[in-house]
Gaussian input, Z-matrix of N, CA and C with variables (Angstrom, degrees):
# hf/3-21g

backbone

0 1
 N
 C     1     B1
 C     2     B2     1     A1
 N     3     B3     2     A2     1     D1
 C     4     B4     3     A3     2     D2
 C     5     B5     4     A4     3     D3
 N     6     B6     5     A5     4     D4
 C     7     B7     6     A6     5     D5
 C     8     B8     7     A7     6     D6
 N     9     B9     8     A8     7     D7
 C    10    B10     9     A9     8     D8
 C    11    B11    10    A10     9     D9
 N    12    B12    11    A11    10    D10
 C    13    B13    12    A12    11    D11
 C    14    B14    13    A13    12    D12
 N    15    B15    14    A14    13    D13
 C    16    B16    15    A15    14    D14
 C    17    B17    16    A16    15    D15
 N    18    B18    17    A17    16    D16
 C    19    B19    18    A18    17    D17
 C    20    B20    19    A19    18    D18
 N    21    B21    20    A20    19    D19
 C    22    B22    21    A21    20    D20
 C    23    B23    22    A22    21    D21
 N    24    B24    23    A23    22    D22
 C    25    B25    24    A24    23    D23
 C    26    B26    25    A25    24    D24
 N    27    B27    26    A26    25    D25
 C    28    B28    27    A27    26    D26
 C    29    B29    28    A28    27    D27
 N    30    B30    29    A29    28    D28
 C    31    B31    30    A30    29    D29
 C    32    B32    31    A31    30    D30
 N    33    B33    32    A32    31    D31
 C    34    B34    33    A33    32    D32
 C    35    B35    34    A34    33    D33
 N    36    B36    35    A35    34    D34
 C    37    B37    36    A36    35    D35
 C    38    B38    37    A37    36    D36
 N    39    B39    38    A38    37    D37
 C    40    B40    39    A39    38    D38
 C    41    B41    40    A40    39    D39
 N    42    B42    41    A41    40    D40
 C    43    B43    42    A42    41    D41
 C    44    B44    43    A43    42    D42
 N    45    B45    44    A44    43    D43
 C    46    B46    45    A45    44    D44
 C    47    B47    46    A46    45    D45
 N    48    B48    47    A47    46    D46
 C    49    B49    48    A48    47    D47
 C    50    B50    49    A49    48    D48
 N    51    B51    50    A50    49    D49
 C    52    B52    51    A51    50    D50
 C    53    B53    52    A52    51    D51
 N    54    B54    53    A53    52    D52
 C    55    B55    54    A54    53    D53
 C    56    B56    55    A55    54    D54
 N    57    B57    56    A56    55    D55
 C    58    B58    57    A57    56    D56
 C    59    B59    58    A58    57    D57
 N    60    B60    59    A59    58    D58
 C    61    B61    60    A60    59    D59
 C    62    B62    61    A61    60    D60
 N    63    B63    62    A62    61    D61
 C    64    B64    63    A63    62    D62
 C    65    B65    64    A64    63    D63
 N    66    B66    65    A65    64    D64
 C    67    B67    66    A66    65    D65
 C    68    B68    67    A67    66    D66
 N    69    B69    68    A68    67    D67
 C    70    B70    69    A69    68    D68
 C    71    B71    70    A70    69    D69
 N    72    B72    71    A71    70    D70
 C    73    B73    72    A72    71    D71
 C    74    B74    73    A73    72    D72
 N    75    B75    74    A74    73    D73
 C    76    B76    75    A75    74    D74
 C    77    B77    76    A76    75    D75
 N    78    B78    77    A77    76    D76
 C    79    B79    78    A78    77    D77
 C    80    B80    79    A79    78    D78
 N    81    B81    80    A80    79    D79
 C    82    B82    81    A81    80    D80
 C    83    B83    82    A82    81    D81
 N    84    B84    83    A83    82    D82
 C    85    B85    84    A84    83    D83
 C    86    B86    85    A85    84    D84
 N    87    B87    86    A86    85    D85
 C    88    B88    87    A87    86    D86
 C    89    B89    88    A88    87    D87
 N    90    B90    89    A89    88    D88
 C    91    B91    90    A90    89    D89
 C    92    B92    91    A91    90    D90
 N    93    B93    92    A92    91    D91
 C    94    B94    93    A93    92    D92
 C    95    B95    94    A94    93    D93
 N    96    B96    95    A95    94    D94
 C    97    B97    96    A96    95    D95
 C    98    B98    97    A97    96    D96
 N    99    B99    98    A98    97    D97
 C   100   B100    99    A99    98    D98
 C   101   B101   100   A100    99    D99
 N   102   B102   101   A101   100   D100
 C   103   B103   102   A102   101   D101
 C   104   B104   103   A103   102   D102
 N   105   B105   104   A104   103   D103
 C   106   B106   105   A105   104   D104
 C   107   B107   106   A106   105   D105
 N   108   B108   107   A107   106   D106
 C   109   B109   108   A108   107   D107
 C   110   B110   109   A109   108   D108
 N   111   B111   110   A110   109   D109
 C   112   B112   111   A111   110   D110
 C   113   B113   112   A112   111   D111
 N   114   B114   113   A113   112   D112
 C   115   B115   114   A114   113   D113
 C   116   B116   115   A115   114   D114
 N   117   B117   116   A116   115   D115
 C   118   B118   117   A117   116   D116
 C   119   B119   118   A118   117   D117
 N   120   B120   119   A119   118   D118
 C   121   B121   120   A120   119   D119
 C   122   B122   121   A121   120   D120
 N   123   B123   122   A122   121   D121
 C   124   B124   123   A123   122   D122
 C   125   B125   124   A124   123   D123
 N   126   B126   125   A125   124   D124
 C   127   B127   126   A126   125   D125
 C   128   B128   127   A127   126   D126
 N   129   B129   128   A128   127   D127
 C   130   B130   129   A129   128   D128
 C   131   B131   130   A130   129   D129
 N   132   B132   131   A131   130   D130
 C   133   B133   132   A132   131   D131
 C   134   B134   133   A133   132   D132
 N   135   B135   134   A134   133   D133
 C   136   B136   135   A135   134   D134
 C   137   B137   136   A136   135   D135
 N   138   B138   137   A137   136   D136
 C   139   B139   138   A138   137   D137
 C   140   B140   139   A139   138   D138
 N   141   B141   140   A140   139   D139
 C   142   B142   141   A141   140   D140
 C   143   B143   142   A142   141   D141
 N   144   B144   143   A143   142   D142
 C   145   B145   144   A144   143   D143
 C   146   B146   145   A145   144   D144
 N   147   B147   146   A146   145   D145
 C   148   B148   147   A147   146   D146
 C   149   B149   148   A148   147   D147
 N   150   B150   149   A149   148   D148
 C   151   B151   150   A150   149   D149
 C   152   B152   151   A151   150   D150
 N   153   B153   152   A152   151   D151
 C   154   B154   153   A153   152   D152
 C   155   B155   154   A154   153   D153
 N   156   B156   155   A155   154   D154
 C   157   B157   156   A156   155   D155
 C   158   B158   157   A157   156   D156
 N   159   B159   158   A158   157   D157
 C   160   B160   159   A159   158   D158
 C   161   B161   160   A160   159   D159
 N   162   B162   161   A161   160   D160
 C   163   B163   162   A162   161   D161
 C   164   B164   163   A163   162   D162
 N   165   B165   164   A164   163   D163
 C   166   B166   165   A165   164   D164
 C   167   B167   166   A166   165   D165
 N   168   B168   167   A167   166   D166
 C   169   B169   168   A168   167   D167
 C   170   B170   169   A169   168   D168
 N   171   B171   170   A170   169   D169
 C   172   B172   171   A171   170   D170
 C   173   B173   172   A172   171   D171
 N   174   B174   173   A173   172   D172
 C   175   B175   174   A174   173   D173
 C   176   B176   175   A175   174   D174
 N   177   B177   176   A176   175   D175
 C   178   B178   177   A177   176   D176
 C   179   B179   178   A178   177   D177
 N   180   B180   179   A179   178   D178
 C   181   B181   180   A180   179   D179
 C   182   B182   181   A181   180   D180
 N   183   B183   182   A182   181   D181
 C   184   B184   183   A183   182   D182
 C   185   B185   184   A184   183   D183
 N   186   B186   185   A185   184   D184
 C   187   B187   186   A186   185   D185
 C   188   B188   187   A187   186   D186
 N   189   B189   188   A188   187   D187
 C   190   B190   189   A189   188   D188
 C   191   B191   190   A190   189   D189
 N   192   B192   191   A191   190   D190
 C   193   B193   192   A192   191   D191
 C   194   B194   193   A193   192   D192
 N   195   B195   194   A194   193   D193
 C   196   B196   195   A195   194   D194
 C   197   B197   196   A196   195   D195
 N   198   B198   197   A197   196   D196
 C   199   B199   198   A198   197   D197
 C   200   B200   199   A199   198   D198
 N   201   B201   200   A200   199   D199
 C   202   B202   201   A201   200   D200
 C   203   B203   202   A202   201   D201
 N   204   B204   203   A203   202   D202
 C   205   B205   204   A204   203   D203
 C   206   B206   205   A205   204   D204
 N   207   B207   206   A206   205   D205
 C   208   B208   207   A207   206   D206
 C   209   B209   208   A208   207   D207
 N   210   B210   209   A209   208   D208
 C   211   B211   210   A210   209   D209
 C   212   B212   211   A211   210   D210
 N   213   B213   212   A212   211   D211
 C   214   B214   213   A213   212   D212
 C   215   B215   214   A214   213   D213
 N   216   B216   215   A215   214   D214
 C   217   B217   216   A216   215   D215
 C   218   B218   217   A217   216   D216
 N   219   B219   218   A218   217   D217
 C   220   B220   219   A219   218   D218
 C   221   B221   220   A220   219   D219
 N   222   B222   221   A221   220   D220
 C   223   B223   222   A222   221   D221
 C   224   B224   223   A223   222   D222
 N   225   B225   224   A224   223   D223
 C   226   B226   225   A225   224   D224
 C   227   B227   226   A226   225   D225
 N   228   B228   227   A227   226   D226
 C   229   B229   228   A228   227   D227
 C   230   B230   229   A229   228   D228
 N   231   B231   230   A230   229   D229
 C   232   B232   231   A231   230   D230
 C   233   B233   232   A232   231   D231
 N   234   B234   233   A233   232   D232
 C   235   B235   234   A234   233   D233
 C   236   B236   235   A235   234   D234
 N   237   B237   236   A236   235   D235
 C   238   B238   237   A237   236   D236
 C   239   B239   238   A238   237   D237
 N   240   B240   239   A239   238   D238
 C   241   B241   240   A240   239   D239
 C   242   B242   241   A241   240   D240
 N   243   B243   242   A242   241   D241
 C   244   B244   243   A243   242   D242
 C   245   B245   244   A244   243   D243
 N   246   B246   245   A245   244   D244
 C   247   B247   246   A246   245   D245
 C   248   B248   247   A247   246   D246
 N   249   B249   248   A248   247   D247
 C   250   B250   249   A249   248   D248
 C   251   B251   250   A250   249   D249
 N   252   B252   251   A251   250   D250
 C   253   B253   252   A252   251   D251
 C   254   B254   253   A253   252   D252
 N   255   B255   254   A254   253   D253
 C   256   B256   255   A255   254   D254
 C   257   B257   256   A256   255   D255
 N   258   B258   257   A257   256   D256
 C   259   B259   258   A258   257   D257
 C   260   B260   259   A259   258   D258
 N   261   B261   260   A260   259   D259
 C   262   B262   261   A261   260   D260
 C   263   B263   262   A262   261   D261
 N   264   B264   263   A263   262   D262
 C   265   B265   264   A264   263   D263
 C   266   B266   265   A265   264   D264
 N   267   B267   266   A266   265   D265
 C   268   B268   267   A267   266   D266
 C   269   B269   268   A268   267   D267

   B1=1.4149
   B2=1.5465
   B3=1.2736
   B4=1.4649
   B5=1.5243
   B6=1.3646
   B7=1.4452
   B8=1.4942
   B9=1.3113
   B10=1.4675
   B11=1.5109
   B12=1.4102
   B13=1.4161
   B14=1.4961
   B15=1.3482
   B16=1.4892
   B17=1.5045
   B18=1.2863
   B19=1.4811
   B20=1.5319
   B21=1.3005
   B22=1.4755
   B23=1.5736
   B24=1.3205
   B25=1.4599
   B26=1.5235
   B27=1.2780
   B28=1.4275
   B29=1.5249
   B30=1.3598
   B31=1.4544
   B32=1.5694
   B33=1.3159
   B34=1.5285
   B35=1.5969
   B36=1.2713
   B37=1.5392
   B38=1.5687
   B39=1.3191
   B40=1.4131
   B41=1.5449
   B42=1.3302
   B43=1.5149
   B44=1.5203
   B45=1.2719
   B46=1.4089
   B47=1.4729
   B48=1.3179
   B49=1.5293
   B50=1.5004
   B51=1.3384
   B52=1.4645
   B53=1.5761
   B54=1.2881
   B55=1.4841
   B56=1.5170
   B57=1.3651
   B58=1.4234
   B59=1.5096
   B60=1.3127
   B61=1.5270
   B62=1.5134
   B63=1.2986
   B64=1.4979
   B65=1.5514
   B66=1.3847
   B67=1.4890
   B68=1.5000
   B69=1.3512
   B70=1.5092
   B71=1.5399
   B72=1.2869
   B73=1.4110
   B74=1.6565
   B75=1.2942
   B76=1.5295
   B77=1.5273
   B78=1.3047
   B79=1.4369
   B80=1.5261
   B81=1.2944
   B82=1.4672
   B83=1.5239
   B84=1.2924
   B85=1.4191
   B86=1.5038
   B87=1.2651
   B88=1.4848
   B89=1.5838
   B90=1.3230
   B91=1.4519
   B92=1.5467
   B93=1.3257
   B94=1.4575
   B95=1.5561
   B96=1.3159
   B97=1.5659
   B98=1.4918
   B99=1.3074
   B100=1.4391
   B101=1.5307
   B102=1.3614
   B103=1.4654
   B104=1.4995
   B105=1.3210
   B106=1.4544
   B107=1.5326
   B108=1.3226
   B109=1.5002
   B110=1.5041
   B111=1.3064
   B112=1.4018
   B113=1.5176
   B114=1.4066
   B115=1.4288
   B116=1.4997
   B117=1.2310
   B118=1.5051
   B119=1.5848
   B120=1.2700
   B121=1.4365
   B122=1.5631
   B123=1.2612
   B124=1.4346
   B125=1.5494
   B126=1.3339
   B127=1.3824
   B128=1.5204
   B129=1.3111
   B130=1.4292
   B131=1.5847
   B132=1.4036
   B133=1.4977
   B134=1.4675
   B135=1.2895
   B136=1.4398
   B137=1.5697
   B138=1.2975
   B139=1.5061
   B140=1.4623
   B141=1.3998
   B142=1.4748
   B143=1.5148
   B144=1.2859
   B145=1.5274
   B146=1.5545
   B147=1.3363
   B148=1.4306
   B149=1.5257
   B150=1.3662
   B151=1.3187
   B152=1.7226
   B153=1.2449
   B154=1.4761
   B155=1.5885
   B156=1.2727
   B157=1.4329
   B158=1.5599
   B159=1.3713
   B160=1.5248
   B161=1.5194
   B162=1.3750
   B163=1.4782
   B164=1.4827
   B165=1.3423
   B166=1.4497
   B167=1.4901
   B168=1.3305
   B169=1.3790
   B170=1.5690
   B171=1.2637
   B172=1.4722
   B173=1.5398
   B174=1.3752
   B175=1.4469
   B176=1.5569
   B177=1.2839
   B178=1.4855
   B179=1.4784
   B180=1.3057
   B181=1.4846
   B182=1.5177
   B183=1.2979
   B184=1.4835
   B185=1.6151
   B186=1.2614
   B187=1.4535
   B188=1.6044
   B189=1.2854
   B190=1.4931
   B191=1.5532
   B192=1.3837
   B193=1.4515
   B194=1.5387
   B195=1.3047
   B196=1.4562
   B197=1.4794
   B198=1.3974
   B199=1.4626
   B200=1.5590
   B201=1.2941
   B202=1.3927
   B203=1.5578
   B204=1.3052
   B205=1.4475
   B206=1.5270
   B207=1.3325
   B208=1.4398
   B209=1.5696
   B210=1.3516
   B211=1.4267
   B212=1.5565
   B213=1.2845
   B214=1.4503
   B215=1.5823
   B216=1.2932
   B217=1.4338
   B218=1.6093
   B219=1.2883
   B220=1.4335
   B221=1.5460
   B222=1.3247
   B223=1.4351
   B224=1.5638
   B225=1.3698
   B226=1.5226
   B227=1.5189
   B228=1.3386
   B229=1.4216
   B230=1.5554
   B231=1.2825
   B232=1.5271
   B233=1.5911
   B234=1.2961
   B235=1.4467
   B236=1.5978
   B237=1.3009
   B238=1.4578
   B239=1.4514
   B240=1.3358
   B241=1.4751
   B242=1.5713
   B243=1.2119
   B244=1.4687
   B245=1.5585
   B246=1.2989
   B247=1.4679
   B248=1.4847
   B249=1.3486
   B250=1.4237
   B251=1.5957
   B252=1.2934
   B253=1.5545
   B254=1.4831
   B255=1.2730
   B256=1.4097
   B257=1.4882
   B258=1.2827
   B259=1.3908
   B260=1.5122
   B261=1.3952
   B262=1.4305
   B263=1.5195
   B264=1.2739
   B265=1.4360
   B266=1.5148
   B267=1.3414
   B268=1.4950
   B269=1.4550
   A1=110.86
   A2=118.39
   A3=121.91
   A4=108.85
   A5=114.24
   A6=120.29
   A7=112.84
   A8=119.59
   A9=121.24
   A10=111.08
   A11=116.52
   A12=119.17
   A13=110.79
   A14=117.38
   A15=124.99
   A16=107.95
   A17=118.60
   A18=124.01
   A19=108.21
   A20=117.86
   A21=119.97
   A22=111.47
   A23=117.00
   A24=118.09
   A25=109.03
   A26=122.63
   A27=123.54
   A28=110.17
   A29=117.87
   A30=123.66
   A31=106.73
   A32=114.54
   A33=120.22
   A34=106.44
   A35=115.67
   A36=120.05
   A37=111.88
   A38=120.41
   A39=121.62
   A40=112.98
   A41=112.29
   A42=118.14
   A43=109.31
   A44=121.30
   A45=127.09
   A46=116.59
   A47=116.19
   A48=122.98
   A49=109.89
   A50=112.99
   A51=121.57
   A52=105.69
   A53=115.63
   A54=119.71
   A55=110.07
   A56=118.01
   A57=120.65
   A58=110.40
   A59=117.20
   A60=122.59
   A61=108.81
   A62=119.37
   A63=123.07
   A64=107.92
   A65=116.07
   A66=118.85
   A67=112.47
   A68=115.26
   A69=120.96
   A70=108.21
   A71=121.37
   A72=125.72
   A73=107.94
   A74=113.04
   A75=114.57
   A76=111.46
   A77=117.12
   A78=118.75
   A79=113.58
   A80=120.52
   A81=124.01
   A82=110.29
   A83=117.13
   A84=120.86
   A85=112.98
   A86=115.22
   A87=117.21
   A88=111.36
   A89=118.39
   A90=121.15
   A91=111.39
   A92=113.82
   A93=120.98
   A94=108.88
   A95=112.90
   A96=119.02
   A97=109.08
   A98=117.34
   A99=122.54
   A100=113.25
   A101=117.30
   A102=120.16
   A103=111.68
   A104=118.39
   A105=122.70
   A106=109.27
   A107=120.51
   A108=122.89
   A109=111.52
   A110=120.80
   A111=121.29
   A112=113.20
   A113=119.08
   A114=125.06
   A115=112.97
   A116=118.41
   A117=123.68
   A118=108.28
   A119=116.67
   A120=119.95
   A121=110.35
   A122=121.99
   A123=127.19
   A124=110.84
   A125=115.31
   A126=119.73
   A127=109.91
   A128=117.77
   A129=121.36
   A130=110.11
   A131=115.59
   A132=117.38
   A133=111.11
   A134=121.53
   A135=127.64
   A136=110.99
   A137=113.60
   A138=120.03
   A139=113.58
   A140=116.08
   A141=120.46
   A142=106.99
   A143=120.48
   A144=122.29
   A145=112.81
   A146=116.00
   A147=118.41
   A148=108.91
   A149=117.35
   A150=125.59
   A151=109.68
   A152=112.14
   A153=120.37
   A154=105.05
   A155=119.06
   A156=124.40
   A157=111.13
   A158=111.03
   A159=121.02
   A160=112.48
   A161=116.06
   A162=118.04
   A163=115.57
   A164=114.75
   A165=120.62
   A166=112.89
   A167=120.63
   A168=122.40
   A169=109.88
   A170=118.18
   A171=122.68
   A172=104.28
   A173=113.58
   A174=118.95
   A175=110.92
   A176=115.31
   A177=122.75
   A178=108.89
   A179=118.77
   A180=123.60
   A181=109.09
   A182=116.40
   A183=118.07
   A184=109.96
   A185=114.31
   A186=120.23
   A187=107.75
   A188=115.83
   A189=119.42
   A190=112.51
   A191=114.29
   A192=119.54
   A193=110.80
   A194=117.63
   A195=124.07
   A196=105.05
   A197=113.89
   A198=117.54
   A199=108.90
   A200=117.86
   A201=122.02
   A202=112.44
   A203=117.26
   A204=120.08
   A205=109.76
   A206=116.42
   A207=120.96
   A208=114.75
   A209=115.29
   A210=119.60
   A211=110.30
   A212=117.41
   A213=123.08
   A214=106.70
   A215=116.93
   A216=121.04
   A217=108.90
   A218=115.35
   A219=122.28
   A220=112.32
   A221=120.58
   A222=120.20
   A223=109.78
   A224=116.38
   A225=119.34
   A226=108.44
   A227=113.52
   A228=117.72
   A229=111.63
   A230=114.61
   A231=119.95
   A232=102.70
   A233=109.35
   A234=116.52
   A235=108.12
   A236=113.25
   A237=119.93
   A238=110.31
   A239=114.71
   A240=121.46
   A241=109.27
   A242=114.50
   A243=121.57
   A244=108.50
   A245=112.84
   A246=116.36
   A247=110.07
   A248=115.34
   A249=115.93
   A250=110.90
   A251=111.73
   A252=117.16
   A253=111.93
   A254=117.84
   A255=122.97
   A256=113.14
   A257=120.28
   A258=123.65
   A259=107.72
   A260=117.37
   A261=118.10
   A262=112.40
   A263=119.34
   A264=126.02
   A265=108.85
   A266=114.26
   A267=114.87
   A268=110.95
   D1=136.06
   D2=-179.78
   D3=-71.04
   D4=150.07
   D5=-177.02
   D6=-55.42
   D7=-37.25
   D8=179.48
   D9=-68.22
   D10=-32.64
   D11=178.51
   D12=-72.46
   D13=-32.56
   D14=177.56
   D15=-61.26
   D16=-44.28
   D17=179.58
   D18=-62.69
   D19=-53.47
   D20=-177.30
   D21=-64.65
   D22=-37.05
   D23=178.86
   D24=-69.83
   D25=-41.00
   D26=-176.42
   D27=-67.91
   D28=-35.85
   D29=176.95
   D30=-62.50
   D31=-48.70
   D32=-175.92
   D33=-64.95
   D34=-48.83
   D35=-177.29
   D36=-63.66
   D37=-24.82
   D38=-176.01
   D39=-66.09
   D40=-36.38
   D41=179.01
   D42=76.51
   D43=-6.85
   D44=179.95
   D45=-116.54
   D46=-32.50
   D47=-177.78
   D48=-94.69
   D49=150.84
   D50=169.76
   D51=-124.60
   D52=163.47
   D53=179.98
   D54=-64.11
   D55=-32.19
   D56=177.52
   D57=-68.53
   D58=-45.49
   D59=-179.67
   D60=-63.19
   D61=-41.99
   D62=-178.61
   D63=-64.81
   D64=-44.17
   D65=175.45
   D66=-55.53
   D67=-50.88
   D68=-177.31
   D69=-62.16
   D70=-41.50
   D71=-179.32
   D72=-60.79
   D73=-38.78
   D74=178.25
   D75=-85.16
   D76=4.16
   D77=175.03
   D78=76.61
   D79=31.97
   D80=-179.94
   D81=-130.62
   D82=154.50
   D83=170.96
   D84=-64.56
   D85=150.11
   D86=178.24
   D87=-62.20
   D88=-31.74
   D89=174.18
   D90=-59.46
   D91=-41.11
   D92=-176.40
   D93=-67.13
   D94=-38.96
   D95=177.26
   D96=-63.78
   D97=-47.72
   D98=178.69
   D99=-59.08
   D100=-41.95
   D101=173.93
   D102=-59.77
   D103=-48.03
   D104=-178.48
   D105=-61.87
   D106=-43.34
   D107=-179.62
   D108=-70.57
   D109=-21.74
   D110=179.45
   D111=-94.41
   D112=-6.09
   D113=175.73
   D114=-65.04
   D115=160.70
   D116=-178.02
   D117=-66.77
   D118=-37.72
   D119=179.81
   D120=-139.93
   D121=155.27
   D122=171.69
   D123=-118.84
   D124=153.51
   D125=-177.72
   D126=-77.80
   D127=152.23
   D128=-178.49
   D129=-60.75
   D130=-39.91
   D131=179.15
   D132=-58.63
   D133=-43.98
   D134=177.00
   D135=-57.40
   D136=-50.73
   D137=177.47
   D138=-57.61
   D139=-44.83
   D140=-179.08
   D141=-67.31
   D142=-44.25
   D143=178.74
   D144=-56.30
   D145=-42.05
   D146=-175.60
   D147=-72.87
   D148=-44.31
   D149=179.86
   D150=-57.72
   D151=-43.68
   D152=-175.75
   D153=-61.60
   D154=-49.59
   D155=179.45
   D156=-53.61
   D157=-43.07
   D158=-175.54
   D159=-80.67
   D160=-2.58
   D161=178.34
   D162=88.14
   D163=24.25
   D164=175.78
   D165=-121.26
   D166=172.36
   D167=173.35
   D168=-141.70
   D169=151.49
   D170=-178.02
   D171=-97.94
   D172=127.89
   D173=176.80
   D174=-132.33
   D175=158.87
   D176=175.44
   D177=-106.78
   D178=126.49
   D179=175.52
   D180=-124.52
   D181=151.88
   D182=175.57
   D183=-56.39
   D184=148.42
   D185=-176.44
   D186=-63.90
   D187=-29.95
   D188=-174.60
   D189=-81.76
   D190=-8.33
   D191=-178.50
   D192=-75.09
   D193=150.53
   D194=169.46
   D195=-81.26
   D196=138.46
   D197=177.40
   D198=-86.55
   D199=141.81
   D200=177.40
   D201=-61.24
   D202=153.92
   D203=178.63
   D204=-58.71
   D205=136.78
   D206=-178.34
   D207=89.37
   D208=-0.12
   D209=178.15
   D210=-69.38
   D211=154.17
   D212=175.24
   D213=-125.59
   D214=121.05
   D215=-178.64
   D216=-91.87
   D217=119.25
   D218=175.13
   D219=-79.73
   D220=123.53
   D221=-170.01
   D222=-125.18
   D223=33.63
   D224=169.65
   D225=-58.64
   D226=134.75
   D227=178.40
   D228=-99.90
   D229=148.66
   D230=179.12
   D231=-130.64
   D232=124.92
   D233=175.85
   D234=-84.75
   D235=125.98
   D236=175.77
   D237=-113.25
   D238=120.82
   D239=-178.19
   D240=-120.90
   D241=-177.55
   D242=176.66
   D243=-70.32
   D244=148.56
   D245=175.22
   D246=-66.52
   D247=149.53
   D248=-179.95
   D249=-70.57
   D250=144.94
   D251=179.49
   D252=-67.23
   D253=140.52
   D254=172.05
   D255=-66.41
   D256=139.94
   D257=176.30
   D258=-79.26
   D259=140.59
   D260=175.54
   D261=-72.57
   D262=140.83
   D263=177.59
   D264=-76.85
   D265=140.40
   D266=177.46
   D267=-103.14

């Protein structure tokens, strides 16, 4: 599940939070929250802040470990490519 989907899903599953209330709790306008959630990627700090408000935490576990019941795996992909070549100075 993508990180933005995790946030939306946890808001919906809470039964008490709305996207507007979450945005206000984080000190941002609902429009700003919507823009962030519709972006291609979100920062880890934003994800951690949202999850904290919703009663969750972000943790790193070894890939070989079994996840506890109720865990949600974030599967955002990041493309890693070669660094751009430096231009020669003239």
